[in-house]
C-alpha positions as CSV (number, residue, x, y, z in Angstrom):
1,M,0.0,0.0,0.0
2,V,1.4,3.4,-1.0
3,L,1.0,6.1,1.6
4,G,0.9,9.5,-0.2
5,L,1.6,11.5,2.8
6,V,3.9,14.3,1.3
7,T,2.0,17.0,-0.5
8,T,3.2,18.3,-3.8
9,K,0.9,21.3,-3.7
10,N,3.1,23.6,-1.6
11,G,6.8,23.8,-0.6
12,E,6.3,23.5,3.2
13,L,8.0,20.3,4.4
14,E,6.0,17.9,6.5
15,D,7.3,17.1,10.0
16,P,9.2,13.7,9.8
17,A,7.9,12.7,13.2
18,L,4.3,13.2,12.0
19,L,5.0,11.1,8.9
20,K,6.5,8.3,11.0
21,A,3.4,8.4,13.3
22,R,1.1,8.2,10.3
23,I,3.1,5.2,9.0
24,A,2.9,3.6,12.4
25,E,-0.9,4.1,12.4
26,A,-1.2,2.5,9.0
27,A,1.0,-0.4,10.2
28,K,-1.7,-1.3,12.7
29,Y,-3.9,-2.4,9.8
30,V,-1.4,-3.5,7.2
31,D,2.0,-5.3,7.7
32,I,4.6,-2.6,7.6
33,K,6.5,-4.6,5.0
34,Q,3.6,-4.0,2.7
35,L,3.6,-0.2,3.1
36,C,5.7,2.4,1.3
37,L,5.9,6.2,1.4
38,S,5.6,8.6,-1.5
39,P,4.5,12.1,-2.5
40,Q,0.7,12.3,-2.8
41,C,0.8,13.2,-6.5
42,G,3.1,14.5,-9.2
43,F,4.8,17.8,-8.9
44,A,3.0,19.1,-12.0
45,S,-0.5,17.8,-11.5
46,T,-1.9,20.7,-13.5
47,E,-0.7,22.1,-16.8
48,E,0.6,25.2,-15.0
49,G,2.4,23.0,-12.4
50,N,2.3,23.5,-8.7
51,S,3.7,26.4,-6.8
52,L,7.0,24.8,-5.7
53,T,10.5,25.7,-6.7
54,E,12.8,23.0,-8.0
55,A,14.7,23.1,-4.7
56,Q,11.5,22.6,-2.8
57,Q,10.7,19.6,-5.0
58,W,14.1,18.0,-4.3
59,A,13.7,18.7,-0.6
60,K,10.3,16.9,-0.6
61,L,11.9,13.9,-2.3
62,R,14.8,13.9,0.2
63,L,12.2,13.9,3.0
64,V,10.5,10.8,1.5
65,V,13.8,9.0,1.1
66,D,15.1,10.0,4.6
67,T,11.9,9.1,6.3
68,A,11.6,5.8,4.5
69,A,15.2,4.9,5.4
70,A,14.5,5.7,9.1
71,V,11.3,3.6,9.1
72,W,12.3,0.6,7.0
73,S,16.0,0.3,7.7
74,K,15.4,-1.0,11.3
C-alpha cells in the first residue's frame, strides 16, 4: 500500500515525526513490509504546475527517502 503523505501542492516540508506516526498508524492495519511512502501526487498535477520551486521539490523527495530509510531500515 502506498501512503501518499507528502503533499506536492506547496513547498512546506512535512514534519518527519508526523510522517512516522502516520506510517505507524497504517501499520496497525497492514503489515509494515507491505507499506511504502511517496508524494501524494506528481509535482506538476496541472498544466501550470504546482507552486513549488525545483529546490523545494528536491527537498520533498529527500524527505521521503530519509523518512523511508528511518522507518524501514530497522
